[in-house]
N, C-alpha and C positions, 0 to 999 in steps of 0.2 A: 496049876492041877487044880491040888484038891481041893483049889475059890470056890471054883466051876467047880466039883462036884459034889458044893456042898451046895452054891447055891441053888443049886439046878433040884436038890433029895428035898432040902426046903419050899420049895416050889410046890412038888409034886407034892410034899406031904400037904396042905394049902387046898389046893383043886385039884388033883386029882393029874394023870400025868397028862393031859389036853394040852395046857398050853407050851408042857414042855418040848410033848413034841409038837407043836407046834413048829417055836427055835429051833429046836431040830430041824425039823425037812427047809425049816428056810434056810442057814444060814448051809446046808445042804444045797437046797439048790445054786446058789449064789457063788455059794464056788466051787463047781457044776459048770455054770459060765465063763467065770473068770477062768476054770482053766481048759475047755476050753477056748475060750482068745487066744487065752496066750499061746495051746498052741496048732491053733488056727492060723495064725500068721503071720508063725512061719511058710506057707502056703502062699501067700502075696503075689505077684510080680509087680516088681516098679518099671524093671530094667532095668533093671541099677544095677543087679547079676551080672554080667557079662564074661 
């Protein structure tokens, strides 16, 4: 975890927060999509739960 903070700090020093925010937003969107898939797959009805 500390390595990630150092890497993000180094990136933000060089080019401002734009790239860092872009990476954080991308990771958040991918994480939200995976979480939604994981939660919603339990609601499938395959007729195997009789």
